[in-house]
N, C-alpha and C positions, 0 to 999 in steps of 0.2 A: 712948365711941366718938366722939372729936372729929373734925369734918370728915367725917361719914359720907357716903359716896358709894354710892348704890344700885348703879350699874352695876359699879363696882369690886368691891363686896362680892359681888354675885351671881356674877359671872364667876370671881372667885377661889375662891369656895366651890364652884362647879360644877367647876372644873378639879381641885380636890382630891378632890371626891366621885367624879368620873368615873375617877380613878386608883385607886379602891378596888374590887377585884373583888367582885361581888355577884350572881352568877347566882341565880335563884330557889332558895331553900333554903340558901343560903350567904351570908347578908346580915349576919352578926353584926358584922363590922368596920365596915361602912357605917352600920348603925344606931347603933353606939356613937359613931361620928364625929358624926352628926347630934344624938344625945342630948347629947353633951358640949358642943356649940355652943349648943344650946337652953338648957341649964342655965347655961352661961357668961353668956348673955343675961339670966338671971334667971327663966326659966320653970320651972314644975313639970312633971315628966315621969313617965310610967309605961309599963309594957309589958304586953301580954297574953301568953297562954301560947305562942302560935305566933311571937312575936317582933316584932309590930307595935309601933311607938313611938307614944305618945299624948302630945301637948303641950297643956297647959291654958293658955288665954288668957282671963283674967277680963274680963267685959264690964260695961257700965253696967246693962243689963237682965239680972238674974240669974235671971229666971223662964223664959228661953228659951235654948236651946243650939243652935248651928249647928256644922257641921263642914266642914273642907277635908281632902281626901285626895289624896296623891300617893305613888307607889311608888318605892322604892329598888332593888328587884330588877330584874335585867336578863335578857336572853336568855343562853344559854350552852350548855355541853356537859357530859356526864358520861362517864367511862370505862365502856364497855360490856364490853370484854374486852381482854386482852393477846394479841397475835398472836405466832406463833412466831418471827418475824424481829425482835421487839423494838419494833414499832410498836403503836399503840393504836387499837382500834376505839372509836367513840363513839356515844352516843345524844344526841338534842337535848333541851334545856331551853327550852321555849317554841317560837316559830315563826319562826326567822330565815330570811332569804333565803339558802339554803345555798350557792349558787354564789359568793356574795360572801365566803365563808369560805376559799375556795381560796387558799392562799398567806399566810394571816394568821398572825401570831404569837399564841401562847397561853401560859397558865400552868396547870400541873396542881397542885392543892392536895391533899395526902394527908391522911388522917385523923389522922396523928400530927404534923401541923403543918409538914411540909416542902413546899417549892415548887420545881417544875422547869419550865423553859421548853421550848417546842417550836414546831412549825409545823404547821398544818392543811393537808393536801395531798390532791389527787386520787390515786387509785391509778394513774392514767396520768400519771406525774409529769413526764415529759420528752418534748419533741418530737423529740429525737434517738433516742429508744428506742421510744416508743409511737406507732404510726400514728394512733391515735384521740385523742391528747392534746388536740387543738384542739376536738374535738366531743363528747368523752365527757360524759355527764351527771354532774352533781355532786350526789350525795345522800349521806346518812349511811352508806348501804350500800356505796358505792364510793369512800370517802375514809378517811383515817387521820390520826393525829398522829405526827409524827416528833420524837422527843425529842432534846434537845441534850445527850445523854449517850452514853457508849460502851456501847451495849447491842446485843447480837447475837442474843439469845434471850429467851424469856418469863421464864426464871429470872433473867437479868440485870436485867430490869425489876422483878421482884418483890423483888430484893435492895435496890432503891432505896426500897422501902416503898410503891410504887404498887400499887393494887389496883382491882378492879372497884368502881364506885360513887364513885370520887374525882371531885370537881368540877373542871371545866376552864373557865377564863375567857378570853375573847378580848380582845386588846389593843384598847382603844377608839380609839387614835390621835387624841387630842383636839388640835385646833388652833383657836385663837381669833385672828381676824384684826383688824387695825386698822380695816377698813371695816365692822365690825359682824357679819360672818358667824362662826358658831360651827359647827365641823365635828367630829363625833365619833360613834362608835357610842354607843348607850345614852343619847342625849338624851331618848329615851323610857325613863325619865321623870325622869332626874336633873336636867334643866334645870328641870322644874316644882318639884321638891323645893328647888332653889336659889332659885327665885322666892319660895316660901313662907318660906324662911329669911331672905331679904332683907326681906320684909315684917315678920317678927318683929323683926329688927334695927332697922328703921325705926321701928316702934311704940315700942320702948324708947328709941331716940335722941330721938324727938320727944315722949316721954311721952304718947302717944296711947292712950286706952282705947277698945276696939272697942265697937260698939253692943250686942252680945249675947255671952254666954258662948260661947267658941269652943273647939272641940277639933280639933287638927291630928292627923291620922292618917297616919303614914308606914308604908306597908304593905310586905310582904316576899314575897308570893306572887301579885301581880297578873298577871304574865306567864303563869301557869299557871291562872288563872281564879278563885282564891278569896281575893284579897288582903284586901279589907275586908269579907269575908262576915260577920264579927262586929264590931260597933261598939258604943260606949257607948249604952245605951238612952235617955238623955236627949236625944240628937241628934234634932232635928226636920227640919232641912234639911242635905243633904250635897252639896257640890260636889266632883266629881272634877276635879283639875287634872292634865291629861294632854296628850299631844301632839295638835295639830290635824292632820288628814289633808290632804295635798296630792296632786292628781292629776286624772285624767280626770273630768269632770262635777262637780268640786268648785270652790268659789269661793276657798278659802283659799290664801294665799301665805305665804312665810316672814316677811313683814312684818306679819302680822295676828294678832290673837287670834281664835281660832275658837270659836264657840258651837255646840255640837252639839244639834240638835233630835231626832235619832233615830239609833240605831246598830243593830247586829244583835240587841241584846237588847230593842229596842222604843223607843217614844218616851220622852223625858225629861219631867219635870213641866212642864206648860204654864205655870203661874203663875210658877214660879221661873225658867224659861228666858226667858219674856217680860220678867221683871224685869231679868235680866242684859242683855238686848238694849236695854232702856230706859236702863240705867245706861251702857252703852257709847255710846249716842247722846248722852246728856247730857254725858259726859266727852270727847266728840268723838274717840273712839278709832278706829284702824283695826281694824274687826271684820268678821267674816262669820258667816253662819249656814249650817251645812252638815249633810248627812246622811252618816254614815260606814257604808258598806255591809258592811264586815267588821271589826267592832270590838266590844270590851266593855270596861267600866271598873270601877273600884272601887265606883261606885254600882250598877252591874249586879250585882256580887257581893253588895253589902249587901242589895239588894232580893231576890235569890234566897235570901239567908240569913234572910229574914223581917223585915228592918228596916222599921218604920213611918215612912217618911221621904218628903219631897219631894226629888228628886234632879236634878242638872244636871251638865253636863260642859263644861269649857272648857280651852283651852290654846294655847300658841304654835304657829304652823304649823311643822311639821317635814317636810322633804322626804326621800324615800327611806327611809321608815320600815322598821325591821327589817333595814336594810342599812347603808350608809355614810351616816348621817343628817346633815342640815344645817338650821340655823335662822338667824335674824338677830336682833340685839339689839332691833330695832323691834318684832318680834312678842313677844319676851320682856317688853319694857317695857310694851306694851299689856296683856299678861296681868296683870302686877303692878298696873297702875293700875285695871283692872277689879276685881280682888280687893280692893284697898284701898277702892274705892268701895262694894263690897258689904259689907265688914266694918264700915265706918264708918257 
């Protein structure tokens, strides 16, 4: 990798990864993409039974093992039923802000490998027809998917191979601007996966050996609560690299790396969190410490799964989480630098 540029690598990787549909439970292509790149860089990988990817990074101290976790799974939908008029009812995967899905393009992935495009719509589709179109609530019970196919009945849809239980992915609409802003659905958490891959590429480029054996976990069910519930037993410390929250009563902006002291699952490890704060100070990074009122992470899942670990949570500030998200390269860069300081 001659003339390695961290920013170019991370943003290019993120753009490619964000283009791969991966709602929770349908992450096979995204995981294979990350796996192939990790192996191209020369790292050894393995997978657990439920599809999480584990990347091994040998360290100078082989008696201790630490871990980083980020998740490749996203929010999404699943076909709940086929309606008589040829539209699809859906159920949610994870917790999206549902009104933001009204009018969004999507892709339906069938169990036999076909893909069909469509649009997510309110049942009150037209202001020229429905008096309540402007004010009708947007929920999974009063919305549908309109397929871009000539279908007029349930049988027409079934002939396409579409059935209940098919996964539906929402178009991320990824846009990377010259002024540093990164706009896309599912920056939570594909931007963090991209940060970690940039670090792995940088370590190889600079022939840097991390301080301790490190295992990178790329999880596949974080958005539904059990992403890293099972982790390698030798891990003593685990840092979840996930989005930092932005909003009322929070200090974080899109230009910061956020260090979470507590979320809805409880406080994070005092010593490890304090260590990350000290590292951020020493590196003179734009950082904040925040409490996330409605949040859980891969560390939360690992602790609930019985892991005997010290856990912490950091990530770049991401605005409008679970909607049309946005971050900035400054926050991404600060996250990368904090992780590098921790690993070295």
